[in-house]
Residue, then its C-alpha position, 0 to 999 in steps of 0.5 A: x552549457x549546463x543549467x548548473x553552470x548557468x545558475x553559477x554564472x547568474x549568481x556571480x552577477x552584481x545584484x541591483x540592491x547589493x554591492x560587495x564591501x568596497x565596491x560602488x553600488x550599481x547605477x540604474x540606467x536603461x541605456x545598457x538594457x536597450x543596447x542588450x535587447x537590440x543586439x539580441x534582435x529585439x525579442x521584446x518586440x515579438x509579443x505584446x506586453x503589460x507592465x505592472x508596477x507598485x509596492x505591494x500586490x503587483x505579483x498577485x495582480x500579475x499572476x491573476x491577470x496571466x491566469x485569466x489570459x490563459x483561461x481565454x486561450x491566449x498564449x501567455x508569458x508571466x515574468x515575476x520576481x523574486x522566486x520562492x524556490x527555483x529561479x525558473x519560477x520567474x519565467x513562465x509560459x502558460x503557467x509553467x516555468x521554463x525548463x532547465x535546458x531552456x533556461x541554460x540555453x537562453x541564459x548563455x545566449x544573453x551572456x555571450x551577447x553581453x560579453x561581445x558587447x563589452x569587448x566592442x565597447x558598447x556595454x560598460x559592464x556586464x548586465x546585472x542579475x535582474x537585467x540578465x534574467x529580464x533579457x533571458x525572459x524576453x528571449x524565452x517568450x519570443x521563442x515560445x511565440x507567446x501572444x502577451x507577456x505580463x511583466x511584473x516590474x522589479x523595482x521602481x518603474x522608470x529605470x527598471x529593466x522591464x521598462x524597455x517594452x512598449x506596453x499595451x497597458x500600464x498597471x499601478x498597484x498600491x504604493x507605499x514606502x519601500x526601497x527608499x534608498x533607491x526610489x526616494x523617501x516620500x510617497x510622492x517621489x516613489x509614485x513618480x518612479x512607478x509612473x515611469x511605466x506610463x507611455x504618451x497616449x497610453x492606458x493606465x489602470x489603477x485604483x484610488x490610494x494614498x493622496x500623494x500617490x494619486x497626485x503624483x501619478x495623476x500629474x504624470x498621466x496628465x502630462x503624457x495624455x494617458x487614458x486612465x481606467x479606474x478599477x474601483x468598479x470591480x471592488x465588491x461592497x462586502x460585510x465581514x462575518x460577525x465576531x465569533x464566526x466559527x469558520x475562520x477560513x471565510x476570512x481567508x478566501x475571497x468569494x463574492x458575486x461581481x458584475x463584469x461585462x454585463x454578467x454576474x460572475x462568481x469570484x472565487x480566488x485562492x488568494x486570501x485576505x481582503x486586501x487581495x480584492x484590490x489586486x483582483x479588481x486591477x486584474x479584472x479591469x486589465x482583462x476587460x480593457x484587453x477585451x474591449x480595445x485590443x481584440x482579445x476574446x475574453x469572456x466573463x466565464x474566462x475571467x471567473x475561471x482564471x481567477x479561480x485557477x490562479x496559482x501564487x503561493x506564499x500569500x496568506x497561505x495556510x498549511x495544516x499538519x496533523x497534530x501540529x499548529x496551523x502555519x500561515x505563510x506570507x511574504x509581507x516584507x515592508x511596513x504596508x505589507x505587515x499592516x495588511x498581515x496584521x489586519x488579516x490575523x486580527x480578522x482571523x482571531x475575531x472569527x475563532x471562539x477561543x484565543x490563539x497562541x501566536x508564534x512568529x518566525x521572522x527574517x528579512x533584508x537588512x535594508x528593510x525597515x525592520x524596526x518599524x515592521x517590528x513595532x507594527x507586527x510583533x506585539x500581537x505574538x507571544x513569541x517571535x523567533x528571528x532568523x537570517x535568510x538566504x541572501x547576502x542582504x539578510x539582517x542577522x537574527x540578533x539584529x531582528x531579535x534586538x528590534x523585537x526586544x524594543x517591543x517588549x515581546x519575547x524573542x529567540x534568535x535561530x541560526x537558520x530558517x529550519x531551526x527557526x521552524x523547529x523552535x516554533x513548533x516547540x513553542x506553539x501548542x497544537x491548537x496555536x498558530x505559527x506565522x512565517x513572514x518578512x521575506x520572500x526568501x524566508x517563505x521560499x525556504x520554509x515552504x518546501x519543508x512544510x510541503x514535504x511534511x504534508x506529503x509524508x503525512x498524507 
């Protein structure tokens, strides 16, 4: 069967967070996923795994840790979600997305197995989009004979499809309010769901964060007699550049010395923004734990190399096109994420000698707290251009423009992402700044356009 047929079948599956009008929402359960992987011969048991859960930063942490493992010569699988441009991006072996042929072959093996289980009465329904992709990833990783898989949890933790593995380490990044309809409407409830990736007598790597999250995670960890590893030792104490620093890029790249395994390592991460130092610390702490207690030959030099070579686009990623305003892409898609984005933009504004004309292109899902995000982010912009994104869960441009109107900011509704970008270029002067944010799907639409424009001008 072809790759095109695999994609068509995959996209016809029920999504975890969306149901067609009149259809019941899918209930999250692990029993069906366990039945599926058992019928597949338990591919998830043929490699070691690390689970990374959280609200923000889990993808950055996962990508950095996977890059460190690759630098150490460990055959590494990386499973993340969602993707920017192509679904294959979610499943990587040693940094490379699996091929179209491999994707199709593994997909139809999973699909055939699931259909057989339905006929036998062992599955009540076809696996969801994310369940099918997760099983596909397990199959691909097992066939590739990887040694370690770094698995980004899709949503929550306790009932996520990735949680059928027995992890070497459980990593929890920063937790905030998101997916409240599914995970609970308090930090405490959400943290309890994220802590579902912990195992009795296992290892937890995390950082101090919101007090409610700390308490909830701590309660679960104590009950399970988990060994806790605090990654705070790997967060640097740095002073930001003084106001008026003529080089704003210094605020967008993380470079600092750090003591790791008794050596001074020069951290040089392409992941921009001060907030990424927490994610880097978690990845470093995980790498050190794997070296000290799981026999992986990871050196300080490997850690430095892996950090330096991390590829995780769309996170405070800057494009500079000749004769056009700079463009900053960021996948901020919840209130905590847009607060982080606003802080990064404020630091950038403080670093340049003259005020920047700021234009925002914004699109997000209708189940996100977009009114709250608008109150946080929109007021620092001269103009906000709203757009739908390529998802049935998308908020309309008109809904987002109405939210912008509540902030007093000038809003323009565009029909699609391409039109929104064109309008942003017409609104921002060549020395201005265009920021694109709100959804991974929006960044996935805009980024290829910018890459093509950059390539044509080089």
